[in-house]
N, C-alpha and C positions, 0 to 999 in steps of 0.2 A: 808890693806885688801882688795881683790877686785881690787888688780892690779897685773899683770905681772912682775916676778922677773926675770922672762931669761934675757940672756945678748942682746936678738935680740929685745926685747920689754918692753915697758913700759905701754902698753894698758889693759885694762880692758878684761878678757875673755867671751866668752857667748858660749850658748849650743843653738843649734837649735834643737827644739822639734818635732817629727814628725808630727803634725798638720802643722807646719808652711811649710816644705818640700811638703808633700803633697797636700797641698793647692796651695800650687806656682805652682807644677809641674802640676796640673789639671787645673789651671787657675783661682781660686778662689779668689786667692792673687795674686797680681801682683809681678812677679822677682824683679820688680825695688823698689818696698816696701819692701819685704825680702832683699836685699841690702842695703837701705837706712837704713834699723833697724840693721845692723851688721856693717855699716860702721864704721871705727876706733874701732872695738873690734877684737880680734882673738879668731877665732869659733875653739873649740875644740869638736871632735864629743863624743856623748856619747854612752858607747855599749848598751844600753837599746832601745835609739833612730834606731841605725844601726839593732836591731834585730827585734823591731817592722817592721821597713820597710821593711824588707828583707820576713817578715814573711806577708805583704801584697801585695809583688811584685806579682802579677798576669799574667804578660806580659813578653815577652822578653826585649822589649825596657824598662818596669818596674826594671827590674832584671838588667840589664846594667846598670842603672842609679846609683843602690843602690850599685852595685860591687865597679863601679867607685868612690862613696863617700867613699867606705870601703879603697879601695887599695891608695886613694889620703891621707887618713887620716894619719897626722902625729904622734896626741898623740889620742888614745882613753881613756876615761876617765869609770872607771866601780865604779858599786855602791860598798862599803866597807861593812864589816859584820855589822858594828854600823848602816849604812843607811839600813841595811835590815829591823834589829831591830827596828828603829824608823819609819820606813814605815807601821811597823806592827800596832804599835800605831796610828798612823796619821787615816789609813784605820779604824780602831777600831772606834775612836775618832769621826772622821768628820763623817762617813758613817753612825754611829749611832745618830747623830746631824741631818741628811740631810734624815733620813730613806732610807738608800740605799740600793736598795737587792744585791745580791751575785753578781751579773754580774758586775755591775757597779763596785761595791768595788777589783774586781778584774782588771777590767781596770784602774782605779785609783790609783791601787799599782803601776805601773809603772811610773805615771805622777809625786809619790809623790819618787820614786827613783830617778828619774830625777833632780828635787827639791831638795833633801838631798846633791845631785852627786854635783850640781851647788853650792849647800851653801857651802859645804867641801872645794871647789875650790875658793872662792870666783867670782863665775860667775853670770852672767846674763842669763833668760831663754828667748829664742824669743820663741812666739807661738800664736799660732791662736786659741788656745782652752784656750783662757780667763776666762772661769768662775770657770772651776777646778784648773786652776794655781793661780787665784788671791784667792781661798780659802784658797789654799796651801801657800801661801806668808802670810798670817795671820797667820800661825801656824809656817811658817818657814821663818826663814829671809833672802831672796834671791831678785836681782834685777830680777824684771818682766819687759819684753817689750813685750805687747801685739799687734798683726798686729792688 
């Protein structure tokens, strides 16, 4: 598990989280750091990440970046019905333990869906939102690469 099984590659899979893309595009994290983090990995786009990026694209340049990312995606991984079910449990349990308000729980649900999608595919999650994804990594077994 954790290895690609297609005829093209035997490299591990990775999903780049929304925060990593945005921080790289805005210069908060160097593009070279993101490139190093995914070196040797087969990057797959997550439907949740693409949706978050599209929702946040406020300028024509940002929208073009997101459209380009979507257009060049060879494969897009979406959460399965079981991922949604499990995300509800994670948001409830972790949110209660952390004392989160409703808004934080809503935001965290997408992170849970990304982590669960990664786990299902044996993929790592590359993120600059280390705190939430570290919390998820304790509850969901997947590989985390924090920038």
